[in-house]
N, C-alpha and C positions, 0 to 999 in steps of 0.2 A: 599820188603816185608819180614822181617826177619822171618825164620821159618814158612813160609806161605804155607799152603796146597793149597791156591787158586792159587799161581803161578806156571804155567806150561808154561813157554815161549820156543819158538822154537829158538835154537841157529842160528846165521848167519855163513855160511860157505864162505871161500874164493873160487874164481872161479876154482882154481885146487883141491879143497878139502882137502888140506893139513893142513889147520888151521881153527878152528872155534872159535866163540866169543859167551859169554854168561855172565850173571851176577852170581857172587858167593859172599857168606859173606866175608868181609875184616875187620880186627880189625883196629879200629881206636883210638888207646889209650885207655883211661879210660873210653870213652863212650861206648865201647863194639864195636859190629860189624854192618856195613852197607853194602849193595849190591852194588858191583861195577863191572864195565865191565873188563872181563879177557880173555885173549888169550890162547888157547892150542892147542897142535898137534893133528890132527885127529888120528894119529897113536901113541899109547902109546910107549914113550921111555924107553929105559933101560940104565943107572937108570931113574927112573921117574924124570920128569922136573916140578917143581912147576909152577902154573898159573903166567902169566905176567899181572899185572893189568894196565889198561890205564887210570883209574880215581881213585880219592882217595879224602876223605873229611867226614865230619859228615853230610851225607845226602845218599839218596838212588837212584840209577837208577832204574826206574820202568818198562821201556820198551825199547827194542832194536828196532829201527825203520827201518834203513837200513844201508848197508855196501857200501861204495864208494870207491873201490880199486884204480881207476884211480887217484883220488885226496887224496887218503890215509886218509879217514875220516870214522867214524862211527857216525851215527845220532842216539839220544836216549832222552827220556824223563826222568827228575828227579826231586827231591825235593829241589835242591839246594837254590832256591830263597826262599822258606818256605814250611813246611811240608804240608800245604793246597793247594799249587799250583802245577802245572805240566807245565814246560818249555821244549822247544825243544833246545837241544844242539848238537854240533858237537864235536869230539875229534879226535886228530891225530892218526894214527895207530902206529906211532913210539914210543908211550908210554912215552912221556914225560910230561904228564898231562896238555897239551895245550888244553884248550877247549873254546868254544865261544857259546854264548846264542843267538840263532836265533829269539827268539820271546819275549825277555824282551823288554818292552815299545813298542811293534811293533803295536798293536791294542789297542785302548781305550776300557776299561771294559772287558779285556780278561787276564787271568792269569791261566786258566786251559785248557790245550790244549790235543788234540789227532792229530796225524799226519801220512799220508800216503805218501809214495814216489812213483814217476814214476819208471819204470824199469831201466832206466839209470840215475837215481837220479838227473836229471836235474830240475825238479819240485817236488813240495810236495803239497798236500792238507791239509790244516790246519782246524781243526774243534775246533773253541772257543766255550768251554762248560761252561763258566761263568768267573767272577761272573754276567757280564751283560748278556743281551739276547744273546743267541747262534748265531753265524753266521758261514759261511763257505767260505774259501778264498783259491785261487791258487797261490803260490809264486815261484819266481825263486830261485833255491838254492843258485846261485852265489851272488845274492842281493834279500834278503827277503823282503825288502822295496817295491820291484816292484811286485805287485799282481793284481788280478781280484776278484771281489766278485761274488760268485756263489750263495749266499743265505745270506740275512741279517735280515730276519724275521721281515720286517718292520711293517706288519699288528699287529704282537704280540707287538712291540714296541709301537705303537700308541694306542693299546687297554690298555696298562699298564700306558700310560701316565697320570698323576694325580690321579692314585690309591693309596691308603693308603698301600703300600707295607711293609712287615716286615724289620726290621733293623737287621743286622747280626753282633755278637759280638764274638770274638775268646778269649778264656781264656786257661791258663796252670796252672794246679794244681799239686802239689808234694804230693805224698804219698808212703811210704815204699821205698823210694830212686828211685822212678819211676815217669816220668812226665805223667799226665793225661790231655789229650786235650778235650777241651769242645767247641762246637759251639751252640751259643744261636741265636734263630730268634725270635725278639720281636716285638709287635705291637708298632706303632709309639707313642712317648711320654710316654713310659713304665715306666719310673722312677717316675711318678706322679699317678701310678696306684698300685692296689694290684691284682696280676694275677695269675690264675690257671697255672699249669705247666704241659706239656705233654713231657715224656722223650721217644724218639725213639730209641729202643735198637737193635743194630747189635751184634757186638762181636765176628764175626766169626774169628778164627785165621788168621791173615795176612790181614784183611779187613781194610777199612779206611772210616768212616762216617763223619769226620770233614775236609771238603774240600770246595773250593771255587766255586763248580759246582753250575751252575743256577738249580733252582727247583721251580715249581708252580704247587703243586698238593693239595690234601685235606688238608695236614699239614698247607700249607701256608694259606688256606681258614680259619682254625681255628684260625691262628695267626692274620690275617688282619681283619676277620670279626666277630669273637667271643672273641677277645682279650686273646687268650691263648699263653703262652710263650711255646717255643719248645726248646727242648735240645737234642744234640747228644754228645756221649761220645766215644772216643777212649781210651781203657784200654790198658794194657800192651800186647805185641806182636802183635803191629800194625804196619803200614807203617812209616818209618822215626824215628823208635824208637832208634836204636843203643844201646839197652839194652841187657844184657846178660841173654837172654830168656833161653838158654840152661841150665842155673843154676836152672830153675824152674821145678819142676816135672810135665811133661805134663799131668798126669793124674789129676793134681789139676788146670788145667787152667781154667775150668768153674767156680770153687769155687773163684778163683782170680778175674775173671771177675765180678761175683756178688758183690765181696768185693769193687772192683773198682767203679762199678756203685753206689752201695749204699754210698760209701764215698762221691762221688760227690753229690748225692741227699742231704746228710747232709750238704754240703757246700751251695747248692742253697737254702735250707730251711732258712738260715742265711741271704739271700739277702732281703733288705726292700720291694721290689716290688713283691716278691714271697709270694703267700698263701700257707703256709705249710699244710693246711688242704684240699687242692684241688690238688693233684698230681696224675698223672695217667701214666700208662706204655703202650707203643706199640711195638710189636716186631713180626717179621715173621721168620718162620723156626728155625734157631738157636737163632735168636732175641726173637722169642716167647718162645722158651725154657728158656732163660735167664729171660724173664719177669715173667714166672711162678716161677722160681727158686727165683726171688727177691721177689715175693709175699709170698713164703712160708719161706723166710729167715726174714721176718719182720712181725710185729704184727700191722696190720690195719694202716700201715704207708701210704698206697696208696688207694686213693678214689675208683680207679678201674683199670682195665688192659684189653688190647686186645691182644690175641694171635693168629695169623694167621699161620696155618699150623704148629704148633709147633712141633719140635722133643721132644717126651716124653721118649723114651726108645732107646738108642744106639745100642742095639742089633738088632733093626729093621731098622737102618739108613745104609747109605752108609758104606760098611766094610773098605773101603780104608781110609776114615776119622776117623772111630770110632777106629780102630785098631791102627791108627798113633799116636792117643792121648789117647787112654785108654788101648791099648794092645789086645791081643786075649781074646776074652770073656771066653774061658774055663780055662784061667789061671789068669784072672782079674775079676772074678764074683764078688767080693765085690766092687771094683771100678766101675762096671756097675750098681750095685744096688745103690750105693751112688751117682752117676751121674744122675739116673732116677729121672723124675719128678713123676713117678707113686709111688713111696715110700713116696712122700710128700703130697699125697692127703688129708690126715688129717689135714695138716696145710692150705690146701686151702679151707676148709670147709666153712668158714665164709667170706672169700674174695669175691669181686664182680668183676667178670671178663667175657668177651665176647670171645667165641672160634669160629673161622671161618676156614673152610676147604673145598677144592674141592674133590669131591669124586673120581675123576679120577687122582689125584695128584701122579706123577710118581717119583718125587723127595723126598717128604716127604709122604709116603704112607698114606692113610687115617685110616689105622691101628693104627697109633700113637694116632689119636684122639679117634678113637674107643675104645682102652684099657683105654685111659685117662677117657672117658665117663663112661665106665663100673664102674669104681672105685669111679668116683664123685656120681654117683646115690647111690652106697652103703653107702656112708657117708652122703647122703642127703645135698650135697654142693649146694651152692648158686652160680649158673652160667647162662650164656645165650649162645645160640647156633645158628649158621647161617651157613647151608650147601650149596654148590653150585653143584648141580648133573652135572656129566659129564664133570666138569672142572678141569683143572690141576693146576699145582702149579701157573702158570701166568695165570689169567683169559683171555679169548679170546674173548667170546661174549660181545658185547657192552652193552647190557642189564645187563649182570652179573657185568661187570665193574661199570657201573652206581649205580646198586644197592649197591654193595660192597662200595663204596665211600659214598653214602648217608647213609648208615647204620653206618659206622665209624664215621662220622661226627655228626650224630644224637645221637648216643650212647654217644660219648665222650662229647658233647655240654651238654646233659642232666647230665652226671655224674659230670662234672666241674661247672655246674651252681652254682651261689652264692646263698646261702640260708640265708636270712637275720634272719629268726627265729633261725637257728641253731647257727648263729653267736652270737646271743643275749643271747643264752643260755650257750654259751662256754665262752664268754666274759662279765662278770658282769660289770655294770657300776661303777665308781669310787666311788659313795655313798655307794653302797653295800660293796665295798672293805674296805671302812674307818670304816664300822660298824663291 
């Protein structure tokens, strides 16, 4: 995760504590920097010793799993196969770049993994997270093909058998010398239809939405049951980029993300099976912030939007995050004002959006929504509101979760519903055009 606030990994230490291993950015030619495994002495040397890298290539090491000193190996997850996947590898501690993929072609329907090793590294538990139905297996480190199944989710596989599940399509677009990665989840036989589009916005620095992880939630219900196309976009400064993100002013990262997202929207609108009059946004926390920023940056481009616990003013948010990207508020007052959603309220006045927030949210405090609501009322804005009393950033009560999902599906289904009357007004027939 280049330049990722989200990455806070714990280094792996040798048994005598003299060396430790972690991931650091390593320049890979013209592609920029990727994160790779580096070894460093625990006690700083004089003169200083540069890190010794154990891996190299145009891909990222995302997680360090285990250190096996007896066999001279480190086990790790990486994006070497593809940036959408996570496979388990081992590499020799000698630093001669000899690595082995332990999970490539190991299990059918599995290319996105998480792994946990036993204390002596003789066995590891493998969590297959997609793209097929998740499963959990225990493997021998010496021979990973020898394993036992702890959970294969047979009831879920049987329940999904014969269902009209969405099709997944991955695309890569290029804009401003940056690759923008796109994941589309489409209803079956989508090419013969004209579909509404829901863009699920994340965009947190260092995060990745475009993956092969299995998902079966309310978005997939919209896709399979209500014929809604779903899209996820990874803009610049995401996992597997290798871009020279350091050359981008971090204070402008939110504006770049809005630009990336809107650029992809323009591309999607050109697809013959996407109805450019029925496009909606959904985002939570930073994604909710970007969704509102995208609404404000466009003029009635989106039919509606949903913002869940949105960040509206970075002065009210986690100081470590805000000051990392925007600087100290006392010195960067103009930057904070520009980044704030509160300053864009007049641009949101005529937009159609739903705001949801738990009143006990400890991550994005309810004050964010309260400040926004106060200003929305003053400009007589068009918005809908749903609060969840005493609920946090993640809903806990089952009734709240069910209500949240039903509210989302109903709101988006109503918003994106095809209106034949509106279509006939906007698209005059050929006879009228000839006249």
